[in-house]
Structure formats: structure tokens, C-alpha cells
MARBA-3410 file (N, C-alpha, C, O; in Angstrom, 1 decimal):
223
0.7,-1.4,-0.1,-0.2,0.1,0.2,1.1,1.4,-0.1,2.3,1.3,0.0 ~ 0.3,2.5,-0.5,1.1,3.4,-0.3,1.6,3.9,1.0,1.0,3.4,2.1 ~ 2.6,4.8,1.1,3.0,5.0,2.6,1.9,5.5,3.7,1.7,5.2,4.8 ~ 1.4,6.6,2.7,0.6,7.8,3.2,-0.9,7.0,3.6,-1.8,7.8,4.0 ~ -1.2,5.4,3.4,-2.5,5.0,3.6,-2.9,5.2,5.1,-2.2,5.3,6.1
-4.4,5.0,4.8,-4.8,5.4,6.3,-4.3,4.2,7.3,-3.7,3.3,6.7 ~ -4.4,4.1,8.5,-4.1,3.4,9.3,-4.8,1.9,9.2,-4.0,0.9,9.2 ~ -6.3,1.8,9.0,-7.4,0.8,9.0,-6.6,0.2,7.4,-6.2,-1.0,7.5 ~ -6.5,0.9,6.3,-6.1,0.2,5.2,-4.7,-0.3,5.2,-4.5,-1.1,4.3 ~ -3.8,0.1,6.1,-2.3,-0.1,6.3,-2.6,-1.6,6.9,-1.9,-2.5,6.4
-3.3,-1.9,7.8,-3.6,-3.1,8.7,-4.1,-4.2,8.1,-3.7,-5.3,8.1 ~ -5.5,-3.6,7.4,-5.7,-4.7,6.2,-4.8,-5.1,5.0,-5.0,-6.1,4.3 ~ -4.0,-4.4,4.9,-2.9,-4.7,3.9,-1.9,-5.7,4.6,-1.5,-6.7,4.1 ~ -1.4,-5.3,5.9,-0.5,-6.2,6.8,-1.2,-7.7,6.8,-0.7,-8.8,6.3 ~ -2.6,-7.6,7.4,-2.9,-9.1,7.5,-3.3,-9.9,6.5,-3.8,-11.0,6.6
-3.1,-9.1,5.3,-3.3,-9.9,3.7,-1.9,-10.5,3.9,-1.7,-11.7,4.2 ~ -0.8,-9.7,3.7,0.4,-10.2,3.7,0.8,-11.6,4.5,1.3,-12.6,4.1 ~ 0.2,-11.2,6.1,0.3,-12.6,6.8,-0.5,-13.8,6.2,-0.1,-14.9,6.4 ~ -1.4,-13.6,5.6,-2.2,-14.8,5.6,-1.5,-15.1,4.1,-1.8,-16.3,3.7 ~ -0.8,-14.4,3.3,0.0,-14.9,1.8,1.0,-15.7,2.3,1.5,-16.7,1.7
1.7,-15.1,3.8,3.0,-15.4,3.7,2.5,-17.6,4.6,3.1,-18.6,4.3 ~ 1.4,-17.5,5.4,1.2,-19.0,5.6,0.7,-19.7,4.5,1.0,-20.9,4.6 ~ 0.0,-19.4,3.4,0.1,-20.0,2.3,1.2,-20.6,1.3,1.2,-21.6,0.6 ~ 2.1,-19.4,1.7,3.5,-19.9,0.8,4.3,-21.0,1.4,4.9,-21.8,0.8 ~ 4.3,-20.9,2.8,4.9,-21.8,3.4,4.7,-23.4,3.2,5.6,-24.3,3.1
2.7,-23.5,3.3,1.9,-24.3,2.9,2.0,-25.2,1.5,2.0,-26.4,1.4 ~ 2.3,-24.2,0.5,2.3,-24.8,-0.5,3.8,-24.6,-1.5,3.9,-24.5,-2.7 ~ 4.9,-24.7,-0.5,6.4,-24.3,-0.9,6.8,-26.1,-1.5,6.6,-27.0,-0.7 ~ 7.2,-26.4,-2.3,8.0,-27.6,-2.7,9.5,-27.7,-1.9,10.3,-26.8,-1.7 ~ 9.6,-28.9,-1.8,10.7,-29.1,-1.0,12.1,-28.8,-1.5,13.1,-28.6,-0.9
11.8,-29.0,-3.0,13.2,-28.4,-4.2,13.0,-27.0,-4.0,13.8,-26.5,-4.8 ~ 12.2,-26.0,-3.3,12.2,-24.6,-3.7,13.5,-23.9,-2.9,14.3,-24.4,-2.1 ~ 13.3,-22.7,-3.4,14.8,-21.9,-3.0,14.3,-21.6,-1.5,13.4,-22.0,-0.8 ~ 15.5,-20.5,-1.2,14.8,-19.6,0.1,13.6,-19.2,0.0,13.2,-18.9,-1.2 ~ 12.6,-19.2,1.0,11.5,-17.9,1.1,11.6,-17.2,2.3,11.9,-17.6,3.4
11.3,-16.1,2.0,11.1,-14.9,2.7,10.1,-14.2,2.9,9.2,-13.9,2.1 ~ 10.1,-13.9,4.3,8.8,-13.0,4.7,8.9,-11.8,4.7,10.0,-11.2,4.8 ~ 7.5,-10.7,4.4,7.8,-9.4,4.0,7.5,-8.9,5.4,6.5,-9.3,5.9 ~ 8.2,-8.1,5.8,7.5,-7.4,6.8,6.9,-6.0,6.3,7.7,-5.2,5.7 ~ 5.6,-5.7,6.5,5.0,-4.3,6.2,4.5,-3.5,7.3,4.9,-3.6,8.4
3.6,-2.5,6.7,3.6,-1.6,7.9,3.6,-0.3,7.6,3.1,0.4,8.5 ~ 4.1,0.3,6.7,4.0,1.8,6.1,5.4,2.3,6.9,6.6,1.8,6.8 ~ 4.9,3.4,7.5,5.9,4.2,8.4,5.5,3.9,10.0,6.1,4.3,11.0 ~ 4.3,3.2,10.1,3.7,2.8,11.5,5.3,1.9,12.3,5.7,0.9,11.7 ~ 6.0,2.3,13.3,6.7,1.4,13.8,6.1,0.3,14.2,6.4,-0.8,13.9
5.0,0.8,15.3,4.6,-0.1,16.0,3.8,-1.1,15.2,3.5,-2.1,15.8 ~ 3.4,-1.1,14.0,2.7,-2.2,13.4,3.7,-2.9,12.6,3.7,-4.0,12.2 ~ 4.8,-1.9,12.3,6.0,-2.9,11.5,6.6,-4.1,12.6,6.7,-5.3,12.3 ~ 7.0,-3.6,13.9,7.2,-4.6,15.0,6.3,-5.8,15.4,6.7,-6.8,15.9 ~ 5.0,-5.4,15.1,4.0,-6.4,15.4,4.1,-7.2,14.2,4.1,-8.4,14.5
4.1,-6.8,13.2,3.6,-7.8,11.8,5.5,-8.7,12.0,5.5,-9.9,11.8 ~ 6.8,-8.1,12.3,7.7,-8.7,12.1,7.6,-10.0,13.2,7.7,-11.2,12.8 ~ 7.3,-9.7,14.2,7.0,-10.6,15.4,6.0,-12.1,14.8,6.3,-13.3,14.8 ~ 4.9,-11.5,14.4,4.4,-12.6,13.7,4.8,-13.3,12.6,4.3,-14.4,12.4 ~ 5.6,-12.9,11.9,6.4,-13.6,10.5,7.5,-14.0,11.3,8.0,-15.0,10.6
8.2,-13.8,12.4,9.4,-14.3,12.5,9.0,-15.8,13.0,9.7,-16.7,12.7 ~ 8.0,-15.9,13.8,7.5,-17.0,14.5,7.1,-18.5,13.4,7.0,-19.6,13.8 ~ 7.1,-17.8,11.9,6.6,-18.7,11.3,7.8,-19.9,10.4,7.6,-20.8,9.6 ~ 9.0,-19.3,10.7,10.1,-20.3,10.0,10.4,-20.3,8.7,10.3,-21.3,8.0 ~ 10.7,-18.9,8.2,11.3,-18.3,7.0,12.8,-18.4,7.3,13.4,-18.3,8.3
13.4,-18.7,5.7,14.6,-18.7,5.8,15.3,-17.4,5.7,16.5,-17.3,5.5 ~ 14.6,-16.6,5.8,15.0,-15.3,5.8,14.0,-14.0,6.1,13.0,-14.5,6.5 ~ 14.0,-12.7,6.1,13.0,-11.9,6.1,13.5,-10.6,5.3,14.6,-10.4,5.0 ~ 12.5,-9.9,5.0,12.3,-9.3,3.9,11.5,-7.7,4.5,10.5,-7.8,5.2 ~ 12.0,-6.4,4.2,11.1,-5.6,4.3,10.9,-4.6,3.2,11.7,-4.1,2.3
9.7,-4.4,3.4,8.7,-4.1,2.1,8.0,-3.1,2.2,7.5,-2.9,3.4 ~ 7.7,-2.3,1.3,6.9,-1.0,1.2,7.5,0.2,1.7,7.1,1.1,2.3 ~ 9.0,-0.1,1.2,10.0,1.5,1.5,10.1,1.9,0.3,9.7,1.1,-0.6 ~ 10.8,3.1,-0.1,11.4,3.7,-1.6,10.1,3.9,-2.0,10.0,3.7,-3.2 ~ 9.1,4.1,-1.4,7.6,4.2,-2.1,7.1,6.0,-2.3,5.9,6.1,-2.6
7.7,6.8,-2.2,7.6,8.1,-2.0,8.1,8.6,-0.7,8.6,9.7,-0.6 ~ 7.9,7.8,0.5,8.2,8.2,1.7,9.1,9.4,1.9,8.8,10.4,2.6 ~ 10.4,9.2,1.1,11.6,10.1,1.5,12.5,9.4,2.1,12.1,8.6,3.0 ~ 13.8,9.6,1.9,14.6,9.0,2.6,15.0,9.4,4.0,15.8,8.6,4.4 ~ 14.6,10.4,4.9,14.6,10.6,6.4,13.7,9.5,6.6,14.2,8.6,7.4
12.3,9.3,6.0,11.2,8.8,6.8,11.8,7.2,6.4,11.4,6.3,7.2 ~ 12.6,6.9,5.6,12.9,5.5,5.2,13.9,4.8,6.3,13.8,3.7,6.8 ~ 15.0,5.9,6.4,15.9,5.9,7.3,15.4,5.6,8.9,15.8,4.7,9.6 ~ 14.5,6.5,9.1,13.8,6.3,10.4,13.1,4.8,10.6,13.1,4.3,11.7 ~ 12.6,4.4,9.7,12.0,3.3,9.8,12.8,1.7,9.8,12.5,0.6,10.3
13.6,2.0,9.1,14.8,1.0,9.2,15.6,1.2,10.5,16.0,0.1,11.0 ~ 15.8,2.1,11.0,16.5,2.2,12.5,16.0,1.8,13.4,16.7,1.3,14.3 ~ 14.4,1.8,13.5,13.8,0.8,14.4,13.4,-0.3,14.2,12.8,-0.6,15.2 ~ 13.3,-1.5,12.9,12.9,-2.2,12.2,14.1,-3.1,11.9,14.0,-4.3,12.4 ~ 14.9,-2.9,11.3,16.0,-3.8,10.5,16.7,-4.5,11.6,16.9,-5.7,11.4
17.2,-3.9,12.8,17.8,-4.4,13.8,17.4,-5.7,14.8,18.0,-6.5,15.5 ~ 15.7,-5.5,14.6,15.2,-6.3,15.4,14.7,-7.7,14.4,14.0,-8.5,15.0 ~ 14.9,-7.9,13.4,15.1,-8.9,12.4,15.9,-9.9,12.9,16.9,-9.7,13.5 ~ 15.4,-11.2,12.6,15.9,-12.7,13.2,17.5,-12.3,12.5,17.8,-11.9,11.3 ~ 18.4,-12.6,13.5,20.0,-12.5,13.6,20.3,-13.6,12.9,21.4,-13.4,12.4
19.8,-15.0,12.7,20.0,-16.6,12.2,19.6,-16.5,10.6,19.9,-17.3,9.8 ~ 19.0,-15.3,10.3,18.9,-15.1,8.8,19.2,-14.0,8.0,19.6,-13.0,8.6 ~ 19.2,-13.9,6.7,19.7,-13.0,5.9,18.3,-11.8,6.1,17.2,-12.0,6.5 ~ 18.9,-10.4,5.7,18.2,-9.6,6.1,18.0,-8.5,4.5,19.0,-7.9,4.0 ~ 16.7,-8.3,3.9,16.5,-8.1,2.7,15.9,-6.9,2.7,14.8,-6.8,3.3
16.5,-6.0,2.1,15.7,-4.3,2.2,15.1,-4.4,0.3,15.9,-4.4,-0.6 ~ 13.6,-4.5,0.0,13.2,-4.6,-1.4,13.3,-3.5,-1.7,12.9,-2.6,-1.0 ~ 13.9,-3.2,-3.1,13.5,-1.8,-4.3,14.3,-0.9,-3.5,13.7,0.2,-3.5 ~ 15.4,-0.8,-2.8,16.3,-0.3,-2.9,17.4,-0.5,-3.3,17.6,-1.8,-3.2 ~ 18.7,0.3,-4.0,18.3,1.4,-3.9,19.6,2.4,-4.5,20.4,2.0,-5.3
19.7,3.7,-4.0,20.7,4.4,-4.3,21.7,4.1,-3.5,21.6,3.6,-2.4 ~ 22.8,4.3,-4.2,24.2,3.9,-3.1,24.3,4.3,-1.8,24.5,3.4,-1.0 ~ 24.0,5.6,-1.3,23.9,6.1,-0.2,22.8,5.8,0.9,23.0,6.1,2.1 ~ 21.9,5.1,0.4,20.9,4.2,0.7,21.0,3.0,0.8,20.1,2.5,1.4 ~ 21.8,2.4,0.4,22.4,1.0,0.9,23.4,1.0,1.8,23.5,-0.1,2.5
24.4,2.1,2.0,25.4,2.3,2.6,24.7,2.6,4.2,25.2,2.1,5.2 ~ 23.4,3.4,4.2,22.4,3.7,5.5,21.8,2.2,5.9,21.5,1.8,7.0 ~ 21.7,1.6,5.0,20.6,0.6,5.6,21.8,-0.7,5.9,21.5,-1.7,6.5 ~ 22.8,-0.5,5.5,24.0,-1.8,6.1,24.3,-1.3,7.2,24.6,-2.2,8.1 ~ 24.3,-0.1,7.5,24.4,0.4,8.7,23.6,-0.3,9.9,24.0,-0.6,11.0
22.1,-0.3,9.1,21.0,-0.4,10.3,20.8,-2.2,10.5,20.0,-2.8,11.4 ~ 21.7,-3.0,9.5,22.2,-4.3,9.8,21.4,-5.2,8.8,21.1,-6.3,9.1 ~ 21.0,-4.3,7.2,20.3,-5.0,6.1,22.0,-5.4,5.7,23.1,-4.8,5.9 ~ 21.4,-7.0,5.0,22.3,-7.8,4.1,22.2,-7.6,2.8,23.3,-7.3,2.2 ~ 21.0,-7.8,1.9,20.6,-8.0,0.8,19.6,-6.7,0.2,18.9,-6.0,0.9
19.7,-6.5,-1.1,19.3,-5.6,-1.8,18.8,-6.1,-3.2,19.4,-6.8,-4.0 ~ 17.7,-5.4,-3.2,17.6,-5.3,-5.2,16.9,-4.0,-5.6,16.1,-3.4,-4.9 ~ 17.2,-3.7,-6.8,16.6,-2.8,-7.5,17.0,-2.1,-8.8,18.1,-2.2,-9.2 ~ 16.1,-1.5,-9.5,16.2,-1.1,-10.9,17.1,0.0,-11.1,17.3,0.2,-12.3 ~ 17.9,0.7,-10.1,18.5,2.1,-10.1,19.6,2.0,-11.0,19.5,2.9,-11.8
20.8,1.0,-10.9,21.9,1.2,-11.3,21.6,1.1,-13.1,22.2,1.9,-13.9 ~ 20.6,0.1,-13.6,20.3,-0.2,-14.9,19.1,0.6,-15.6,19.1,0.6,-16.8 ~ 18.4,1.1,-15.1,17.4,2.3,-15.3,17.8,3.8,-15.2,17.4,4.7,-15.8 ~ 18.7,3.7,-14.3,19.4,5.2,-14.5,20.1,5.5,-15.5,20.2,6.6,-16.1 ~ 20.9,4.1,-15.9,22.1,4.5,-16.9,21.3,4.4,-18.2,21.5,5.3,-19.1
20.5,3.7,-18.3,19.4,4.2,-19.9,18.8,5.6,-19.9,18.1,6.0,-20.8 ~ 19.2,6.2,-18.6,18.6,7.9,-18.4,19.8,8.4,-18.7,19.8,9.6,-19.0 ~ 20.7,7.9,-18.7,22.1,8.7,-18.8,22.8,9.1,-17.3,24.0,9.2,-17.2 ~ 22.1,9.2,-16.6,22.9,9.2,-15.2,23.9,7.8,-14.7,23.6,6.6,-14.9 ~ 25.0,8.2,-14.2,26.3,7.3,-14.1,26.8,7.9,-12.9,27.0,9.1,-12.8
26.9,7.0,-12.0,27.4,7.0,-10.4,28.8,7.1,-10.2,29.3,6.5,-11.1 ~ 29.5,7.4,-9.5,30.6,7.4,-9.3,30.8,7.9,-7.6,29.8,8.1,-7.0 ~ 31.8,8.0,-7.1,32.1,8.2,-5.9,31.8,9.4,-5.3,31.5,9.7,-4.1 ~ 32.0,10.4,-6.6,32.2,11.7,-6.0,30.7,12.2,-6.3,30.5,13.4,-6.4 ~ 29.5,11.2,-6.4,28.4,11.4,-6.8,27.9,11.3,-8.3,28.8,11.4,-9.1
26.7,11.0,-8.7,26.3,10.7,-10.0,26.5,11.8,-10.9,26.4,13.0,-10.5 ~ 26.9,11.4,-12.3,27.0,12.7,-13.4,26.0,12.3,-14.1,25.7,11.1,-14.1 ~ 25.1,13.4,-15.0,24.4,12.8,-15.9,25.0,13.3,-17.3,25.3,14.5,-17.6 ~ 25.2,12.1,-17.8,26.3,12.1,-19.4,25.8,12.9,-20.4,26.6,13.3,-21.2 ~ 24.4,13.3,-20.6,23.8,14.4,-21.6,24.1,15.3,-21.6,24.4,15.7,-22.7
24.2,16.4,-20.3,24.6,17.7,-20.1,25.7,18.1,-21.0,26.6,17.4,-21.4 ~ 25.5,19.6,-21.3,26.2,19.8,-22.4,28.1,20.1,-22.0,29.1,20.3,-22.6 ~ 27.9,20.0,-20.8,29.2,20.2,-19.9,30.1,19.3,-20.2,31.3,19.6,-20.0 ~ 29.8,17.8,-20.8,30.6,17.0,-21.0,30.8,16.7,-22.8,31.3,15.8,-23.5 ~ 30.4,17.6,-23.2,30.6,17.4,-24.6,32.2,17.4,-25.3,32.4,17.0,-26.5
33.1,18.0,-24.6,33.9,18.0,-25.2,35.0,17.6,-23.9,36.2,18.1,-23.8 ~ 34.7,17.0,-23.3,35.4,16.2,-21.8,36.0,14.7,-22.3,35.5,13.6,-22.2 ~ 37.2,15.2,-22.6,38.1,13.8,-22.7,38.8,13.0,-21.5,39.8,12.3,-21.6 ~ 38.1,13.3,-20.4,38.4,12.5,-19.3,37.6,11.3,-19.1,36.5,11.4,-19.6 ~ 37.8,10.0,-18.3,36.8,9.1,-18.0,35.6,9.5,-17.2,35.6,10.6,-16.6
34.5,8.7,-17.2,33.1,9.1,-16.1,34.2,9.3,-14.9,34.3,10.4,-14.3 ~ 35.0,8.0,-14.5,35.9,7.9,-13.3,36.8,7.2,-13.3,36.8,6.0,-13.2 ~ 38.0,8.0,-13.5,39.4,7.4,-13.4,39.7,6.0,-12.6,40.3,5.0,-13.1 ~ 39.3,6.2,-11.7,39.6,5.1,-10.7,38.5,3.7,-10.9,38.5,2.8,-10.1 ~ 37.6,3.8,-12.0,36.8,2.6,-12.2,37.6,1.6,-13.4,38.1,2.0,-14.5
37.5,0.5,-13.2,38.0,-0.4,-14.2,37.2,-1.0,-15.0,37.4,-2.1,-15.5 ~ 35.9,-0.3,-15.1,35.1,-0.9,-16.4,35.5,-0.3,-17.6,36.3,0.7,-17.7 ~ 34.8,-1.0,-18.6,35.3,-1.0,-20.5,35.0,0.5,-20.5,35.8,1.3,-20.8 ~ 33.8,0.9,-20.1,33.1,2.5,-20.1,34.3,3.1,-20.1,34.8,3.4,-21.2 ~ 35.1,3.5,-18.6,35.9,4.1,-18.1,37.6,3.7,-19.0,38.4,4.5,-19.4
37.6,2.6,-19.2,39.1,2.4,-19.5,39.6,2.8,-20.9,40.7,3.0,-21.4 ~ 38.1,2.9,-21.5,38.5,3.1,-23.1,37.8,4.1,-23.5,38.3,4.4,-24.5 ~ 36.5,5.1,-23.1,36.1,6.0,-23.8,36.2,7.2,-22.8,36.4,7.1,-21.5 ~ 36.1,8.4,-23.6,35.9,9.5,-22.5,34.4,9.7,-22.3,33.5,8.9,-22.6 ~ 34.1,11.2,-21.3,32.7,11.3,-21.2,32.4,12.1,-22.7,31.2,11.8,-23.1
32.9,12.7,-23.4,32.5,13.2,-24.5,32.1,12.2,-25.6,31.1,12.5,-26.2 ~ 32.6,11.1,-25.8,32.3,10.0,-26.6,31.0,9.6,-26.1,30.0,9.7,-26.9 ~ 30.7,9.1,-24.4,29.6,8.6,-24.3,28.6,9.3,-24.2,27.5,8.8,-24.5 ~ 28.8,10.9,-23.8,27.8,11.8,-24.4,27.4,11.5,-26.1,26.2,11.3,-26.5 ~ 28.2,11.6,-26.8,27.9,11.6,-28.2,27.0,10.4,-28.6,26.0,10.6,-29.4
27.2,8.9,-28.0,26.5,7.9,-28.3,25.2,8.0,-27.6,24.3,7.5,-28.2 ~ 25.1,8.7,-26.4,23.5,8.9,-25.8,22.9,9.9,-26.6,21.7,9.8,-26.8 ~ 23.5,10.9,-27.0,22.6,12.0,-27.9,22.3,11.2,-29.1,21.2,11.4,-29.6 ~ 23.0,10.5,-29.6,23.1,10.0,-31.0,22.1,8.5,-31.0,22.2,7.7,-31.9 ~ 21.1,8.1,-29.7,20.9,7.3,-29.4,21.4,6.0,-30.2,20.9,5.3,-31.1
22.3,5.9,-29.7,23.5,4.8,-30.1,23.3,3.8,-28.9,23.4,4.1,-27.7 ~ 22.7,2.3,-29.4,22.6,1.3,-28.2,24.1,0.9,-27.5,24.2,0.3,-26.5 ~ 25.0,1.4,-28.1,26.4,0.8,-27.5,26.4,1.8,-26.1,26.7,1.4,-25.0 ~ 26.0,3.4,-26.3,25.9,4.1,-25.0,25.3,3.5,-23.8,25.8,3.4,-22.7 ~ 24.1,3.1,-24.4,23.3,2.4,-23.2,23.9,1.1,-22.6,23.6,0.9,-21.4
24.6,0.4,-23.1,25.5,-0.5,-22.8,26.7,-0.4,-22.1,27.2,-1.3,-21.3 ~ 27.3,0.8,-22.4,28.4,1.1,-21.7,28.1,1.7,-20.6,29.0,1.6,-19.8 ~ 27.1,2.3,-20.3,26.5,3.5,-19.4,26.0,2.2,-18.0,25.9,2.5,-16.8 ~ 25.6,1.0,-18.6,24.9,0.1,-17.8,25.9,-0.8,-17.1,25.7,-1.3,-16.0 ~ 27.2,-1.2,-18.1,28.2,-1.8,-17.7,28.7,-1.1,-16.3,28.8,-1.6,-15.2
29.1,0.1,-16.8,29.7,1.3,-15.8,29.1,1.1,-14.4,29.8,0.5,-13.5 ~ 27.9,1.6,-14.2,27.2,1.4,-13.1,26.4,0.1,-12.6,25.5,0.0,-11.7 ~ 26.9,-0.8,-13.1,26.8,-2.2,-12.3,28.5,-2.4,-11.7,28.9,-3.0,-10.7 ~ 29.1,-1.8,-12.5,30.7,-2.2,-12.0,30.5,-1.5,-10.6,30.7,-2.0,-9.5 ~ 30.1,-0.5,-10.8,30.3,0.5,-9.5,29.6,-0.1,-8.3,30.0,-0.1,-7.1
28.3,-0.6,-8.8,27.7,-1.3,-7.4,28.4,-1.8,-7.2,29.1,-1.3,-6.2 ~ 29.0,-3.2,-7.7,29.8,-4.1,-7.5,30.8,-3.8,-6.4,30.9,-4.3,-5.2 ~ 31.7,-2.9,-6.9,32.8,-2.5,-6.2,32.1,-1.7,-4.8,32.7,-1.8,-3.7 ~ 30.9,-1.1,-5.0,30.6,-0.5,-3.8,30.1,-1.7,-2.8,30.3,-1.4,-1.6 ~ 29.7,-2.7,-3.0,29.7,-3.8,-2.2,30.7,-4.5,-1.5,30.7,-5.0,-0.4
31.7,-4.4,-2.6,33.3,-4.8,-2.2,33.7,-4.4,-1.1,34.0,-5.1,-0.1 ~ 33.6,-3.0,-1.3,34.1,-2.4,-0.1,33.5,-2.5,1.2,34.1,-2.7,2.3 ~ 31.9,-2.3,1.1,31.3,-2.6,2.3,31.4,-3.6,3.1,31.4,-3.6,4.3 ~ 31.7,-4.8,2.2,32.2,-6.0,3.2,33.3,-6.3,3.5,33.6,-7.2,4.2 ~ 34.1,-5.5,2.9,35.9,-5.2,3.3,35.6,-4.4,4.7,35.8,-5.0,5.8
35.1,-3.2,4.6,35.1,-2.6,6.2,34.4,-3.1,6.9,34.9,-3.2,8.0 ~ 33.2,-3.7,6.9,32.8,-4.5,8.1,33.7,-5.7,8.5,33.7,-6.0,9.7 ~ 34.3,-6.3,7.7,35.5,-7.1,7.9,36.6,-7.1,9.0,37.1,-7.9,9.8 ~ 37.0,-5.4,8.4,38.0,-4.6,8.9,37.5,-4.0,10.3,38.5,-3.6,11.0 ~ 36.2,-3.9,10.9,35.8,-3.4,11.8,35.7,-1.9,11.5,35.9,-1.1,12.4
35.6,-1.5,10.5,35.7,0.1,10.1,34.8,0.8,9.4,35.0,2.0,9.2 ~ 33.4,0.1,9.1,32.7,0.4,8.5,31.8,1.6,9.0,31.3,2.4,8.2 ~ 31.6,1.8,10.4,31.1,3.2,10.7,31.6,4.2,10.2,30.9,5.0,9.7 ~ 33.1,4.3,10.1,33.9,5.4,10.0,33.9,5.8,8.2,33.7,6.8,7.6 ~ 34.1,4.4,7.8,34.2,4.6,6.2,32.9,5.0,5.9,32.9,5.6,4.9
31.5,4.9,6.5,30.2,5.2,5.6,30.4,6.5,5.7,30.3,7.2,4.7 ~ 30.7,7.4,7.3,30.4,8.8,7.1,30.8,9.4,5.9,30.0,10.0,5.2 ~ 32.3,9.3,5.6,33.3,9.7,4.4,32.7,9.6,3.4,32.4,10.6,2.6 ~ 32.1,7.9,3.2,31.9,7.7,1.7,30.7,8.5,1.7,30.7,9.3,0.8 ~ 29.7,8.6,2.4,28.2,9.3,2.4,28.4,10.5,1.8,27.8,10.9,0.8
29.5,11.4,2.5,29.8,12.9,2.3,30.6,13.0,0.8,30.5,14.1,0.2 ~ 31.4,12.0,0.3,31.5,12.0,-1.0,30.2,11.7,-2.0,30.0,12.4,-3.0 ~ 29.5,10.7,-1.7,28.6,10.6,-2.5,27.4,11.7,-2.6,26.6,12.1,-3.5 ~ 27.5,11.8,-1.8,26.3,13.1,-1.8,26.9,14.8,-1.9,26.3,15.9,-1.8 ~ 28.1,14.6,-2.1,28.6,15.9,-2.6,28.0,16.7,-3.8,27.8,17.9,-3.9
27.8,15.6,-4.6,27.2,16.3,-6.2,28.2,16.4,-7.2,29.3,16.7,-7.0 ~ 27.6,16.2,-8.3,28.4,16.4,-9.8,27.3,17.0,-10.2,26.4,17.6,-9.6 ~ 27.5,16.7,-11.9,25.9,17.4,-12.7,26.5,16.3,-14.2,25.8,16.3,-15.2
END
């Protein structure tokens, strides 16, 4: 349901999700992969925690948080995650559905989330937005028309190693499919490197400090 639904509508939706969860467990095949429950409840922390408790007792392989990144804004999403994510069972993976931007992922990891899925890397690439550690750039902007530098000098993807911003812009403006392929490869590479960094900093016990500097860079902004 939309994040601004009435409490009654939200509670009805949560109850439906619980019924679906029970039916899924009853119908699952022995050969099926991992089955996750989905915690709902909108921006109502009490409803979220109540739903989490119901689902956690049912024996799922992992737990997902749904119904976020649907227009409520990053501050509201972060508030819900800060209250809910760390309460998910510790003996299974924690999955945040439909998120997200690099900064959203870093903040969610800080709250204890393990897994993500989102169309952002590929959809935004098709729209000409490329992610870098110093914020996203919009390759179609005229400022890149004669820029012979790579999108990101520190990136090892084919788009950055072999092509300039000016050429990538030319491909995008010319509606050449190669442009979409290269920008998509770049964004997927960036996200892969992002998660490598996250895992490394967690292993080193330096995630909290690293995340502050990473967020400052990511949200500094480009054009």
C-alpha cells in the first residue's frame, strides 16, 4: 500500500500479507529455494514490529522489509530502518526490497541489512545517469561534450578504461545502443565495487567510520 494510506487500510494490507505468507509456507516445494517473509506496515513503527513478530515465528529462511522507497523520502525510510532492521532475526539474511541509491544502501547496511535489489543501476544508466564515488553525473549534459576524461578515473569498467565522457555523451545523444550498454556496465561495476567496499570495511571493523566519509563523497554531487 502507499506509505500515506490510512491506518485501517495499512492494517488490512498487513493482515493480507500474513495470510499470503502462511499459504506460501504450506504450498512450497521441498525443492524450492529460500523463502522470505515480507514485513509491512508503512511508516508505523508499532505495526511494523508487530508484523515482524508474527512472521518471525513462522519459520522462514530470511526476512524482507517491504513497502519502503515508495515516495516516503529518505528521512522517513531511514527512521523505519533504524527501528525495524536490527529487530529482524539474526540467524537469517535481512533483505530490503526495492532499494536503492548507493547512499541508501550504505545507510541500510549500517542498520543491519544484508541484501538489496533495485532497478536503479540499469534504469538510471538508460537515462544517462552514471554513478561515481563523488556523486552521480548526467552524461547528456553539454558540460561533457568536449570532456576527454573518463567518467571515473578510478573505475576499471570498459566504459571508463576505453572511452571519454565526450564519446559516451555522443553515443547517448545519437541514441546509439552502445551508449546504453556502456553506461549500464559502468553502473553495475560501480555497484559491485560498492558492495566489495562494504564487505571489506565490515570485516575490518571500520564500517561506521568509512560510511561517514563515503556518504559525504556520494552526496557531494556532480552534474
